[in-house]
C-alpha positions as CSV (number, residue, x, y, z in Angstrom):
1,M,165.3,96.2,141.9
2,N,161.7,95.9,142.4
3,D,160.4,92.9,144.9
4,A,159.3,90.9,142.1
5,N,162.8,90.7,141.1
6,Q,163.8,89.3,144.4
7,P,163.9,85.4,145.2
8,R,160.8,83.9,145.3
9,R,161.2,82.1,148.1
10,N,162.0,84.8,150.8
11,R,157.7,86.7,150.3
12,A,155.0,85.8,149.3
13,L,153.5,85.6,145.5
14,R,152.0,88.2,144.4
15,L,149.8,87.3,140.9
16,G,147.8,90.5,139.2
17,L,144.4,90.1,138.4
18,I,143.3,91.2,135.4
19,D,139.8,91.0,135.3
20,G,139.1,92.1,131.4
21,D,136.1,92.6,129.3
22,G,132.7,90.4,128.5
23,I,133.3,86.9,130.1
24,G,136.9,87.6,131.0
25,P,135.7,88.8,134.8
26,E,134.1,85.4,134.9
27,V,137.0,83.3,134.0
28,V,139.4,85.3,135.5
29,R,137.9,84.3,138.6
30,A,137.7,80.9,137.6
31,A,141.0,80.5,137.2
32,G,142.3,82.0,140.5
33,Q,140.3,79.6,142.2
34,V,142.1,77.0,140.5
35,V,145.1,78.4,141.0
36,D,144.7,78.9,144.8
37,E,143.3,75.4,145.6
38,A,146.2,73.7,143.4
39,L,148.8,75.7,145.8
40,A,147.3,74.2,148.5
41,A,147.2,71.4,147.6
42,A,150.7,71.2,146.2
43,G,152.1,72.4,149.4
44,A,152.7,76.4,148.8
45,P,152.5,79.6,150.8
46,P,149.1,80.3,149.5
47,V,149.4,84.2,147.1
48,E,148.6,87.3,147.2
49,W,146.5,88.1,144.4
50,V,146.3,92.3,143.7
51,P,143.1,93.2,141.3
52,L,143.5,95.4,138.6
53,L,142.2,97.5,135.6
54,M,141.8,96.9,132.2
55,G,138.8,97.6,129.0
56,H,136.1,99.1,129.3
57,R,135.9,99.0,133.3
58,A,139.2,101.5,132.9
59,I,137.5,103.7,130.3
60,A,134.8,104.3,132.2
61,E,137.3,105.1,135.4
62,F,140.2,106.6,133.6
63,G,139.3,107.5,130.5
64,T,141.8,105.1,129.0
65,P,141.5,101.2,128.9
66,L,144.8,100.6,129.8
67,P,146.1,103.1,132.6
68,E,149.3,104.0,133.8
69,Q,148.1,102.9,137.4
70,T,147.7,99.3,136.3
71,L,150.7,99.3,134.7
72,E,153.3,100.5,137.1
73,E,151.1,98.2,139.4
74,L,152.7,95.0,137.3
75,A,156.0,95.8,137.5
76,G,156.0,95.0,140.5
77,V,154.0,91.1,141.0
78,D,155.7,88.3,140.0
79,A,153.0,88.0,137.4
80,W,149.4,88.1,136.2
81,I,146.5,86.4,134.7
82,L,145.1,89.0,132.1
83,G,141.0,88.6,131.1
84,P,139.9,89.1,127.4
85,H,139.6,91.9,126.2
86,D,136.7,93.6,123.3
87,N,138.8,96.2,122.5
88,A,136.7,96.2,118.8
89,S,133.5,98.3,120.7
90,Y,136.0,100.6,122.7
91,P,135.5,104.1,121.6
92,A,137.3,105.0,118.0
93,E,140.7,106.5,119.5
94,H,141.1,103.5,122.3
95,R,141.1,100.8,119.7
96,V,144.3,99.5,119.8
97,A,144.7,96.2,122.1
98,P,145.3,96.5,125.5
99,G,147.3,93.2,125.5
100,G,149.3,94.1,122.8
101,L,150.2,97.3,125.1
102,I,150.5,95.3,128.1
103,R,153.3,92.7,126.1
104,K,155.0,95.7,124.3
105,H,155.9,97.4,127.6
106,F,157.7,94.6,129.9
107,G,158.9,93.0,126.4
108,L,157.1,89.9,126.2
109,Y,158.2,88.3,122.9
110,A,157.8,84.6,123.4
111,N,153.8,83.6,123.2
112,I,153.8,80.1,123.5
113,R,150.9,78.6,122.7
114,P,149.8,74.2,123.5
115,A,147.5,72.3,121.2
116,R,146.4,68.8,122.8
117,A,143.2,66.5,122.9
118,F,141.7,65.6,126.1
119,A,139.5,62.7,126.5
120,G,136.2,62.8,126.9
121,V,136.7,66.1,123.9
122,R,135.9,65.5,120.6
123,A,138.6,66.5,118.1
124,A,138.9,66.5,114.8
125,A,142.9,65.8,115.5
126,P,141.9,63.8,118.1
127,D,145.8,63.0,118.1
128,I,147.4,66.6,118.5
129,D,149.7,67.2,121.4
130,L,152.2,70.3,119.7
131,V,153.4,73.5,121.4
132,I,153.5,77.1,119.0
133,V,156.7,78.7,120.2
134,R,155.4,82.1,118.0
135,E,157.7,85.4,117.8
136,N,155.5,88.1,120.1
137,S,157.5,91.5,119.6
138,E,157.9,92.0,116.0
139,G,156.8,90.9,111.9
140,F,153.6,91.8,109.9
141,Y,152.0,93.4,113.1
142,A,152.0,96.0,112.5
143,D,151.5,97.4,116.4
144,R,154.9,95.6,117.6
145,N,157.2,96.6,114.7
146,M,158.7,100.3,115.6
147,F,159.9,101.7,117.6
148,A,157.2,104.7,117.8
149,G,154.0,104.9,116.1
150,S,152.4,102.0,114.3
151,G,154.1,100.0,110.9
152,E,151.3,100.7,108.6
153,F,150.7,104.0,107.1
154,R,148.8,105.3,104.1
155,P,150.7,107.3,101.3
156,T,146.8,108.8,99.7
157,P,143.7,107.5,100.5
158,D,143.8,104.8,98.4
159,V,146.9,103.5,98.8
160,A,147.9,101.9,102.7
161,M,151.3,99.8,103.4
162,S,152.5,97.9,106.4
163,V,156.6,96.4,107.4
164,G,157.1,93.8,108.3
165,L,160.0,93.4,110.6
166,V,162.2,90.5,111.3
167,T,166.3,91.1,113.3
168,R,168.1,89.4,114.0
169,A,169.2,88.9,118.1
170,A,164.6,88.5,117.7
171,C,165.2,85.3,115.8
172,E,167.4,84.5,118.3
173,R,166.1,84.2,120.9
174,I,162.2,83.0,120.0
175,A,164.3,80.0,118.4
176,H,166.4,79.4,121.6
177,E,162.3,78.9,123.8
178,A,161.8,76.4,120.7
179,F,165.0,74.2,120.7
180,R,165.0,74.8,125.0
181,L,160.7,73.2,125.3
182,A,162.0,71.0,122.1
183,A,164.7,69.4,124.4
184,T,161.7,68.6,127.3
185,R,159.2,67.0,124.4
186,R,159.7,64.7,121.7
187,K,162.8,66.4,121.0
188,R,162.0,67.7,117.0
189,V,161.6,71.8,116.0
190,T,159.8,72.2,112.8
191,I,160.7,76.1,111.8
192,V,157.6,77.7,109.6
193,H,158.3,80.5,107.1
194,K,157.9,82.2,103.6
195,A,160.6,82.5,102.5
196,N,159.6,81.4,98.7
197,V,158.0,84.6,98.9
198,L,159.8,86.6,101.9
199,P,163.2,85.9,100.9
200,L,164.6,88.3,103.1
201,T,162.5,89.2,106.2
202,M,161.7,85.2,105.9
203,G,164.7,83.7,104.7
204,L,166.4,85.8,108.0
205,F,164.2,84.1,110.5
206,R,165.0,80.4,109.4
207,D,168.6,80.7,108.4
208,V,168.4,81.6,112.5
209,C,166.2,79.8,113.6
210,R,168.4,76.5,112.4
211,E,172.2,78.6,112.8
212,V,170.5,78.4,116.5
213,G,169.6,74.9,116.1
214,G,173.2,73.8,116.1
215,A,173.4,74.3,119.1
216,Y,171.1,71.8,120.0
217,P,172.3,68.7,118.9
218,G,169.8,65.9,120.4
219,I,167.1,68.7,118.3
220,E,166.1,67.1,115.7
221,V,165.0,70.2,112.8
222,D,162.7,70.7,109.9
223,D,161.0,73.7,107.8
224,E,157.9,74.2,106.4
225,H,156.8,77.3,104.4
226,V,153.4,78.7,105.8
227,D,150.6,77.5,103.8
228,A,152.2,74.2,103.4
229,A,152.2,73.8,107.4
230,A,148.3,74.9,107.5
231,A,147.3,72.2,105.6
232,H,149.9,69.2,107.5
233,L,148.3,70.2,110.3
234,V,145.1,69.9,109.3
235,R,146.7,66.0,107.8
236,A,148.3,64.8,110.2
237,A,148.6,67.1,113.1
238,A,150.7,64.4,115.1
239,D,153.5,64.5,113.0
240,Y,153.8,67.9,114.9
241,D,156.3,68.3,118.3
242,V,157.6,72.0,118.5
243,L,156.1,74.6,116.0
244,V,158.8,78.2,115.5
245,T,157.3,80.6,113.7
246,E,157.1,84.6,113.4
247,N,153.8,87.1,115.5
248,L,151.1,86.7,112.2
249,F,151.4,82.7,111.1
250,G,151.8,82.3,114.4
251,D,148.4,84.0,115.4
252,I,146.7,82.3,112.9
253,L,148.1,78.7,112.7
254,S,147.7,78.8,116.8
255,D,143.6,79.2,116.5
256,L,143.9,76.4,113.7
257,A,145.0,74.1,116.1
258,G,143.1,75.1,119.3
259,E,139.9,74.1,116.8
260,L,141.7,71.2,115.7
261,S,142.3,70.3,119.5
262,G,138.4,70.7,120.0
263,S,137.3,74.5,120.8
264,L,139.2,77.6,120.8
265,G,138.3,77.2,124.2
266,L,140.8,74.9,125.1
267,A,143.4,77.6,124.2
268,A,145.5,78.3,126.0
269,S,148.8,80.6,126.1
270,L,151.5,81.8,127.7
271,N,153.7,85.2,126.8
272,C,157.0,86.0,128.7
273,S,160.7,87.8,128.4
274,A,163.0,86.2,130.7
275,T,162.5,87.2,133.6
276,T,158.6,88.1,133.5
277,A,155.5,85.9,132.4
278,M,151.3,86.5,131.5
279,A,148.8,84.0,130.9
280,Q,146.5,85.1,128.6
281,A,143.9,82.2,127.3
282,V,143.3,82.6,123.0
283,H,140.3,83.3,123.0
284,G,138.1,86.4,123.2
285,A,136.2,88.2,125.4
286,A,132.5,86.6,124.6
287,P,131.0,89.4,124.8
288,S,127.4,88.1,124.0
289,L,127.6,85.7,126.6
290,A,129.0,87.6,129.5
291,G,127.5,87.1,133.0
292,H,125.6,84.0,131.9
293,N,127.5,81.7,133.8
294,R,127.8,80.4,130.7
295,A,131.9,80.8,128.9
296,N,134.2,77.1,129.6
297,P,137.1,79.0,131.7
298,A,139.6,75.7,130.8
299,A,142.3,77.9,128.8
300,L,142.8,80.2,131.1
301,Q,142.6,77.4,133.9
302,L,145.6,75.7,131.2
303,S,147.2,78.5,131.2
304,S,148.1,79.9,135.2
305,A,149.3,76.1,135.4
306,M,151.7,77.2,132.4
307,L,152.4,80.6,134.1
308,L,152.8,78.5,137.2
309,R,155.2,76.5,135.5
310,W,157.1,79.1,134.2
311,L,157.5,80.6,138.2
312,A,159.3,77.4,138.9
313,T,161.4,77.3,136.8
314,R,162.5,80.9,137.2
315,D,162.2,80.8,140.8
316,A,163.1,77.1,141.4
317,E,160.0,76.3,143.0
318,G,159.0,72.8,143.4
319,T,155.6,73.1,144.9
320,L,154.9,76.1,141.9
321,A,155.8,73.6,139.3
322,R,154.0,70.9,141.4
323,A,151.0,73.2,141.5
324,G,150.9,73.4,137.4
325,E,151.0,69.4,137.2
326,R,148.0,69.9,140.1
327,I,145.5,72.0,137.4
328,E,146.8,70.2,134.0
329,R,145.5,66.7,135.1
330,A,142.2,67.7,137.2
331,V,141.7,69.9,133.9
332,A,141.9,66.7,131.9
333,A,140.6,64.5,134.8
334,T,136.9,66.7,134.4
335,F,136.5,66.8,130.8
336,E,137.6,62.6,130.6
337,A,134.8,62.1,133.7
338,G,132.1,63.9,130.6
339,I,131.9,67.6,131.9
340,A,132.1,70.3,130.2
341,T,130.0,73.6,129.6
342,A,128.0,73.9,126.0
343,D,130.9,75.1,123.1
344,L,131.8,71.6,123.7
345,G,128.2,70.0,123.6
346,G,128.6,69.5,127.7
347,L,125.8,71.0,129.9
348,A,128.3,71.8,133.2
349,S,128.1,75.8,134.4
350,T,131.0,78.4,134.5
351,G,130.6,77.9,138.3
352,E,130.3,74.3,137.7
353,F,133.1,73.1,136.0
354,T,134.8,75.1,138.4
355,E,134.2,73.3,141.5
356,Q,134.5,70.4,139.3
357,V,137.8,70.9,138.2
358,C,138.3,72.0,141.3
359,A,137.7,68.8,143.3
360,R,140.3,67.3,141.5
361,V,143.1,69.6,141.7
362,H,143.0,68.0,145.9
363,R,143.4,63.9,144.4
364,R,146.5,61.8,144.2
C-alpha cells in the first residue's frame, strides 16, 4: 500500500500540481495559492506540493505529453490539481488528451460538475444551483470505452464508426455517487438519457439508475431525454438539483450549465473514484491569453475547494472541509464585491483576483 492510501492524519498532505498548457501555469499557481491560504486559515498543516509535467513542456523534455514519471508520481500523492491541456496543438502522434489518459489510468469514473450563479456576476440563469454527475469511464467517448485501442474505427476510407459502451457496474456506481450527493442537497435526482432512440444502451443506464434510486427512499427521482433536458436547462435551470448522465451528454450539458451560470470561467469540476481524486476546471487552455495575467482562475480555485472537501470525506479530516468552505465563500465574496476578471466584465488581473480571494479566505 502506498503512502497516499495511509490515514492522512499521520502524515503531511501531498498534492500533485500539474501546470499543463496555455493559461495552465497561471491558474494552477492561483489555485495553489488559495489552497495554501485556506489550509492555514483552517488550522491545517501546510500542503507538500509535488510539481509534475504534462503537455508541451513534457513533450519537449520527454517526447510525450504524459510521461511515465508523472503517472508514477501521481500514484504516490493524495490527490492532484490538473491544469488545462492544448492537445489540438500537439504533434499529430500525441493528439490524445492527457487528461483523459489520466482519468482512465486511475479509474476516475465520476466527474462532478456543479453550476451555480454568483452575486455580482451577470448570469443567464441567475437562480441556477445544480450539479451534473457525469459517468466518466465509458459511454460514447471512444477513448474511454475499450480495453485496448479506441472505440472509433474506419473499415473503409469513406466509412467511420464508433462504439458506445454502457455496463451495469458503471451505471450502478455513478448512480450511487449522484444519490449520495443529492442526499446532502435538495434531495432530487434527474436521470438524463436518450432511451427513446438508444433503448439498449441508454435504456440500461436509465433503468439501473432507477434501481439504485430505490435504495434512497428520501430522494425524489425523475428522468428526461437529453434534448429535453437541454431545453429545460435554458428555460428553468432552477428546477434541477442533481443530474446524472453518461459521458458525452454530461460533457455537453455541463458546458451549457456553466455558461448559464455566467461563464465557463466559473465551471469547477472534480474527477474521482472511491480512493483518488483530481481537480480540473472545465475550461480549456486559452493559449491566446497565456502569459498576459488575464485568465480567470476562479474555476480551478473552486475545483480545488471541491478537492479539499473530497479529501475531508475520505480521510475524516474536518480541517480540510473547512478549508474548502473558506475558498468557496472567498470566491463568492470577491465576486459580490464587484471584483472579476475581463471575461466577466471586470478589470482584475489573474494575480489581483487571486490576492482578493486570498484576503477573504481569512475572514470569518
